[in-house]
N, C-alpha and C positions, 0 to 999 in steps of 0.2 A: 427776743431770742428765738421764739417759736417761728416768727415770720422769716427770720434769716434761714432757719432750717428748712422751712417750706420752700423758699426761693431756691436754695441750694439743691434740694431734692428734685425740684421741678427742672432745673437746668441739667442735672445729671441724667434724668429720665429722658428729656428732650434730645440730648446728645446721643444717648444710647439708641433711641428710636431712629435718629437720623443715620447713625452708623449702620443700623440693621436694614436700611431701606432696600439695598440691592438684594440681600438675602430674603427679605419679605416678598419681593417680586418673584424671586426664584421659587420660593415655597408655594406661592399662589399660582405659579405657571401662567402669569398674565402680565400684560403691560397696560392695564386699565388706567384711565385718568385718575381714578380714586387712589391708586397706588403711587401716583406721582404728584398728588395734590399737596402733600405735606400734612395731611390730616392726622396721620399717625404721630407725627412729632408734636402737634398741638395737643392731642389727646393725652399723650404720655406726659407732657409738661403739666397738664391739668391734674392728672392722677397723682403725679409726684408731689404737686403742691398740697394736695389734700391728705396724702399719706401720713404725715406727722401728727395730724389731728386724732388719728385712731391708733397710733403706735405707743407702746409702753417703753420701748428701748431701741437700741440700734439694730438688733437682729430682726425684730419684726418690722422695723422701718425699712430695712433693706429688702425683706421679703415682700412687703407691700409695694415697694418701688419696682421690683421685678414684675410683680403682678400687674402693675399699672402699665408698664411698657408692653408686656405681652397682650394685655387686653386692648391696648391701642392698636397693635398690629392686627389682632383678630377682628376688631370692629372694621378696620379698613379693608381687610381681605374679604370679609363677609359681604360688605357692600359691593365689592368689585366682582367676586366670583361665587357668592352664595355658598361658601365653605368655611369651616373652622378647622384648619389643618391639625392633624395629630402631632405634627412636628413641633407645634407651639403649645397645644393644650396639654398633652400627656406629661411633659417634663414639669409642668406646674404642680402636679400632685406631690412629687417628692420635695420640690423646692418649698412649697407652702407648708407642708406638714413638718418638714425638718425645721424650718424657721419658727413655726409655732411651738414645736416641741422644746427647742432651745429656750424660747421666751418663757414657756410655761415653767421650765426648770429654774430659770433665773428669777422669776417673779412669783413662783408658787401658784401659777394660774392653771392648775391641772383640770379644774372644772371647765374652764374655757376651752382647753384642748379637747376634752371629751365632748363638749358641745359642738366644737368645730367638726369633729368626726361624725357626730350624729347629724349635723346640718348637711354635710356632704352626702351622707348615705340617704337622707330623706329626699334631697333634691334630685340626686341621681335616680332613685326609684320613682319619684313623681314624674320627672321628665321622661324617663324611659316608658312609663305607662302611657303618657300623653303621646309619645312618638309612635307607640303601637296602635293607639286609637286613631291618630291622625298623622300618618307618616308624611303626608304632603305639607303639613304645617311645621313639623319639627324633625330635624335630622339627628343622627347619632352624634354629630359634632356639638349640637346644642346640649344633648344629654351629658356628654363628657365635660363640657364647660360648666354645666349646672353643678357638678360635684365640686369643682374648684371654688366657684362663687359661694356655694353652700358652706364650704369650710371657712371661707373668709367671713361671711355674715354670721355663721354660727359662733365663731370666735368672739364677735362683737356682742352677741346676745340673741335670744329668741325673737325679741321684737324686731331686730334688724333683719332676721331671716324672713319674717312675715311681711314686713314693709317692703323689703327688697324684691321678694318674689311677686307680690301683688303689683308693685310698681312696674315690673318688667312687662306684665301682660297689659296693664293699663296704657303704658307708653306705646307698646306695639299696636294696640287697638287704635289709639289716637293717630299714630302715624299712618296706619292703613286707611283710616277715614279721610285724612287730609289728602293722601295720594289718590284715593278714589274720587274725591270731590274735584281734585285738580285734573282728573283723567290721565294721571301718569301711570296708573295700573288698572287692570280689569278685576272683576270679582274673583277670577280664578288665578290671578297672578301671584307668584311667590314673593314674599317679602322677607328679607334677611332678619332673623330673630335675634342673632347674636348681639347687635348693637343695643337692642332693647333690654336684653339680659344684663349687659354691662351697665347700662344707664340705671336700671333698677337696683343693681348692687351699689351704685354710687348713692342713690337715694337712701337705701337702707343704711349705708355707712354714715351718711350725713345725719340721718335720724339718730343713730346711736351716739354720734359725737355730740349733738345738741342735747340729747337726753342725759348724757354723762355730765356735760357742763352744767345743766340745770340742777342736777343732784349735788354737784360740788358748790 
Protein backbone atom coordinates (compact mmCIF):
# COMPACT_ATOMS: atom_id res chain seq x y z
CA UNK A 1 0.00 0.00 0.00
CA UNK A 2 2.81 2.42 0.88
CA UNK A 3 4.51 1.72 -2.45
CA UNK A 4 1.29 2.53 -4.32
CA UNK A 5 0.99 5.84 -2.44
CA UNK A 6 4.63 6.63 -3.22
CA UNK A 7 4.18 5.95 -6.94
CA UNK A 8 0.94 7.94 -7.06
CA UNK A 9 2.51 10.93 -5.30
CA UNK A 10 5.54 10.73 -7.59
CA UNK A 11 3.33 10.81 -10.69
CA UNK A 12 1.25 13.72 -9.37
CA UNK A 13 4.39 15.72 -8.54
CA UNK A 14 5.97 14.97 -11.91
CA UNK A 15 2.84 16.08 -13.77
CA UNK A 16 2.63 19.26 -11.66
CA UNK A 17 6.26 20.10 -12.41
CA UNK A 18 5.73 19.48 -16.12
CA UNK A 19 2.67 21.74 -16.17
CA UNK A 20 4.69 24.48 -14.45
CA UNK A 21 7.56 24.30 -16.96
CA UNK A 22 6.61 27.42 -18.91
CA UNK A 23 5.92 29.38 -15.73
CA UNK A 24 9.29 28.27 -14.33
CA UNK A 25 11.09 29.65 -17.38
CA UNK A 26 9.12 32.88 -17.06
CA UNK A 27 10.05 33.28 -13.38
CA UNK A 28 13.68 32.51 -14.15
CA UNK A 29 13.61 34.95 -17.09
CA UNK A 30 15.83 32.52 -18.96
CA UNK A 31 15.69 29.87 -21.65
CA UNK A 32 18.69 27.94 -20.30
CA UNK A 33 19.16 24.32 -21.29
CA UNK A 34 18.75 23.42 -17.60
CA UNK A 35 15.19 24.72 -17.75
CA UNK A 36 14.38 22.60 -20.81
CA UNK A 37 16.18 19.46 -19.68
CA UNK A 38 13.25 17.95 -17.77
CA UNK A 39 15.39 17.83 -14.64
CA UNK A 40 12.67 19.51 -12.59
CA UNK A 41 10.18 16.81 -13.57
CA UNK A 42 12.55 14.01 -12.52
CA UNK A 43 13.41 15.75 -9.24
CA UNK A 44 9.74 16.40 -8.45
CA UNK A 45 8.95 12.73 -9.07
CA UNK A 46 11.79 11.64 -6.78
CA UNK A 47 10.65 14.00 -4.03
CA UNK A 48 7.06 12.90 -4.41
CA UNK A 49 8.07 9.27 -4.15
CA UNK A 50 9.87 9.90 -0.87
CA UNK A 51 7.25 12.17 0.71
CA UNK A 52 4.97 9.38 2.06
CA UNK A 53 7.83 7.93 4.08
CA UNK A 54 7.90 10.99 6.35
CA UNK A 55 4.18 11.89 6.29
CA UNK A 56 1.70 11.16 9.07
CA UNK A 57 -1.48 11.82 7.09
CA UNK A 58 -2.90 13.27 3.90
CA UNK A 59 -2.44 16.93 4.84
CA UNK A 60 1.29 16.78 5.53
CA UNK A 61 1.70 14.45 2.54
CA UNK A 62 0.15 17.13 0.32
CA UNK A 63 2.36 19.74 2.00
CA UNK A 64 5.51 17.74 1.38
CA UNK A 65 4.43 17.09 -2.21
CA UNK A 66 4.10 20.83 -2.81
CA UNK A 67 7.51 21.32 -1.21
CA UNK A 68 8.98 18.61 -3.46
CA UNK A 69 7.69 20.29 -6.62
CA UNK A 70 8.83 23.73 -5.48
CA UNK A 71 12.30 22.48 -4.58
CA UNK A 72 12.57 20.74 -7.95
CA UNK A 73 11.84 24.06 -9.68
CA UNK A 74 14.23 25.95 -7.40
CA UNK A 75 17.12 23.53 -7.94
CA UNK A 76 16.72 23.76 -11.71
CA UNK A 77 16.43 27.55 -11.71
CA UNK A 78 19.44 27.92 -9.42
CA UNK A 79 21.54 25.77 -11.72
CA UNK A 80 20.41 27.86 -14.67
CA UNK A 81 20.59 31.44 -13.37
CA UNK A 82 22.04 31.24 -9.83
CA UNK A 83 18.86 32.57 -8.24
CA UNK A 84 16.14 31.27 -5.94
CA UNK A 85 13.12 33.42 -6.88
CA UNK A 86 10.92 34.86 -4.14
CA UNK A 87 7.89 33.96 -6.27
CA UNK A 88 8.54 30.31 -5.39
CA UNK A 89 10.28 30.48 -2.02
CA UNK A 90 8.10 32.92 -0.08
CA UNK A 91 4.71 31.21 -0.67
CA UNK A 92 6.22 28.04 0.78
CA UNK A 93 6.20 29.58 4.27
CA UNK A 94 2.40 29.80 4.64
CA UNK A 95 1.90 26.52 2.74
CA UNK A 96 4.32 24.57 4.92
CA UNK A 97 3.27 26.05 8.25
CA UNK A 98 -0.45 25.79 7.47
CA UNK A 99 -0.03 22.14 6.49
CA UNK A 100 2.04 21.35 9.57
CA UNK A 101 -0.38 23.19 11.85
CA UNK A 102 -3.35 21.20 10.54
CA UNK A 103 -1.35 17.98 10.91
CA UNK A 104 -0.32 18.93 14.44
CA UNK A 105 -3.98 19.48 15.34
CA UNK A 106 -4.99 16.17 13.76
CA UNK A 107 -2.31 14.04 15.40
CA UNK A 108 -1.50 16.07 18.51
CA UNK A 109 2.01 16.85 17.21
CA UNK A 110 2.28 20.29 18.78
CA UNK A 111 5.85 19.65 19.94
CA UNK A 112 6.81 18.85 16.35
CA UNK A 113 5.19 22.09 15.18
CA UNK A 114 7.13 24.07 17.76
CA UNK A 115 10.30 22.31 16.68
CA UNK A 116 9.53 23.18 13.05
CA UNK A 117 9.20 26.86 13.95
CA UNK A 118 12.43 26.73 15.95
CA UNK A 119 14.23 24.93 13.13
CA UNK A 120 13.09 27.57 10.64
CA UNK A 121 14.23 30.39 12.91
CA UNK A 122 17.60 28.78 13.61
CA UNK A 123 18.46 28.12 9.98
CA UNK A 124 17.21 31.54 8.92
CA UNK A 125 19.44 33.21 11.50
CA UNK A 126 22.41 30.95 10.80
CA UNK A 127 22.28 31.36 7.03
CA UNK A 128 21.71 35.11 7.36
CA UNK A 129 24.84 35.38 9.48
CA UNK A 130 26.83 33.34 6.95
CA UNK A 131 25.51 35.55 4.14
CA UNK A 132 26.70 38.63 6.00
CA UNK A 133 30.13 37.08 6.52
CA UNK A 134 30.46 35.75 2.98
CA UNK A 135 27.96 37.45 0.65
CA UNK A 136 29.67 36.02 -2.42
CA UNK A 137 29.06 32.49 -1.16
CA UNK A 138 25.45 32.78 0.01
CA UNK A 139 22.63 34.97 -1.25
CA UNK A 140 19.38 36.09 0.35
CA UNK A 141 17.58 33.47 -1.71
CA UNK A 142 19.58 30.79 0.11
CA UNK A 143 18.71 32.42 3.43
CA UNK A 144 14.98 32.42 2.67
CA UNK A 145 15.03 28.82 1.47
CA UNK A 146 16.91 27.82 4.64
CA UNK A 147 13.90 28.80 6.75
CA UNK A 148 11.56 26.59 4.75
CA UNK A 149 13.92 23.63 4.85
CA UNK A 150 14.53 24.27 8.55
CA UNK A 151 10.79 23.99 9.21
CA UNK A 152 10.58 20.74 7.26
CA UNK A 153 13.59 19.20 8.99
CA UNK A 154 12.56 20.56 12.39
CA UNK A 155 9.20 18.83 12.04
CA UNK A 156 11.08 15.55 11.55
CA UNK A 157 13.35 16.08 14.57
CA UNK A 158 16.53 17.80 15.70
CA UNK A 159 18.77 15.00 14.37
CA UNK A 160 17.25 15.63 10.93
CA UNK A 161 18.07 19.35 11.24
CA UNK A 162 21.67 18.61 12.16
CA UNK A 163 22.21 15.93 9.52
CA UNK A 164 20.45 17.91 6.80
CA UNK A 165 22.37 21.11 7.51
CA UNK A 166 25.78 19.46 7.69
CA UNK A 167 25.03 17.36 4.60
CA UNK A 168 24.28 20.51 2.58
CA UNK A 169 27.73 21.95 3.22
CA UNK A 170 29.47 18.61 2.71
CA UNK A 171 27.68 18.05 -0.61
CA UNK A 172 28.45 21.58 -1.78
CA UNK A 173 32.13 21.18 -0.88
CA UNK A 174 32.33 17.83 -2.68
CA UNK A 175 30.71 19.26 -5.81
CA UNK A 176 33.06 22.25 -5.75
CA UNK A 177 36.10 19.99 -5.48
CA UNK A 178 34.92 17.82 -8.37
CA UNK A 179 34.24 20.85 -10.57
CA UNK A 180 37.62 22.35 -9.68
CA UNK A 181 39.39 19.08 -10.46
CA UNK A 182 37.57 18.89 -13.79
CA UNK A 183 38.45 22.55 -14.44
CA UNK A 184 34.81 23.40 -14.98
CA UNK A 185 35.08 26.28 -12.50
CA UNK A 186 37.85 28.43 -11.09
CA UNK A 187 38.76 29.13 -7.44
CA UNK A 188 36.64 32.30 -7.48
CA UNK A 189 33.73 30.96 -9.51
CA UNK A 190 30.27 30.94 -8.00
CA UNK A 191 28.49 27.64 -7.42
CA UNK A 192 24.75 27.37 -6.91
CA UNK A 193 24.18 26.44 -3.27
CA UNK A 194 20.43 25.81 -3.51
CA UNK A 195 20.82 22.30 -4.97
CA UNK A 196 23.12 21.30 -2.11
CA UNK A 197 20.65 22.69 0.43
CA UNK A 198 17.81 20.65 -1.04
CA UNK A 199 20.00 17.54 -1.31
CA UNK A 200 21.03 18.01 2.31
CA UNK A 201 17.38 18.24 3.36
CA UNK A 202 16.70 14.99 1.51
CA UNK A 203 19.56 13.34 3.39
CA UNK A 204 18.18 14.67 6.69
CA UNK A 205 14.69 13.42 5.87
CA UNK A 206 16.02 10.01 4.84
CA UNK A 207 17.94 9.81 8.11
CA UNK A 208 14.78 10.65 10.05
CA UNK A 209 12.78 8.02 8.15
CA UNK A 210 15.38 5.30 8.73
CA UNK A 211 15.73 6.26 12.38
CA UNK A 212 11.97 6.15 12.87
CA UNK A 213 11.73 2.76 11.17
CA UNK A 214 14.53 1.40 13.38
CA UNK A 215 12.70 2.53 16.51
CA UNK A 216 9.52 0.80 15.34
